C-alpha positions, -999 to +999 in steps of 0.1 A: +439+367-094+457+337-110+464+305-085+502+299-076+497+262-092+493+282-124+520+306-119+550+286-111+548+270-145+542+301-166+575+317-149+598+285-156+583+289-189+595+329-190+629+321-177+634+293-202+621+312-230+645+345-216+676+325-218+671+311-256+665+348-263+700+356-248+715+329-267+703+342-301+715+374-287+748+360-283+750+342-315+740+374-332+759+399-317+791+371-324+784+368-359+782+404-366+813+417-346+844+386-342+840+373-380+849+406-391+874+418-364+897+384-362+887+367-390+871+338-370+840+315-381+805+321-375+785+305-345+755+282-348+726+286-324+739+254-301+774+267-302+765+302-289+742+280-263+776+262-254+796+296-252+768+308-225+769+274-204+806+278-203+809+314-192+783+305-168+807+277-151+841+298-157+828+334-143+802+325-112+772+319-131+738+337-129+752+372-124+745+379-162+711+368-161+699+382-128+717+418-123 
């Protein structure tokens, strides 16, 4: 059985990794959908990151990632 001291950093690493994976998913979905439908530009990884942060602030945050 793993000690709690080792599980906390592992848990934090998994949360951060999941967040970066969600950002990559948002970027991919945006780039295959929005430019074709509305004629907007593709976004970079860090622009997708900022979009998620803005959505987190505007729409109550956490609900997208925790539910």
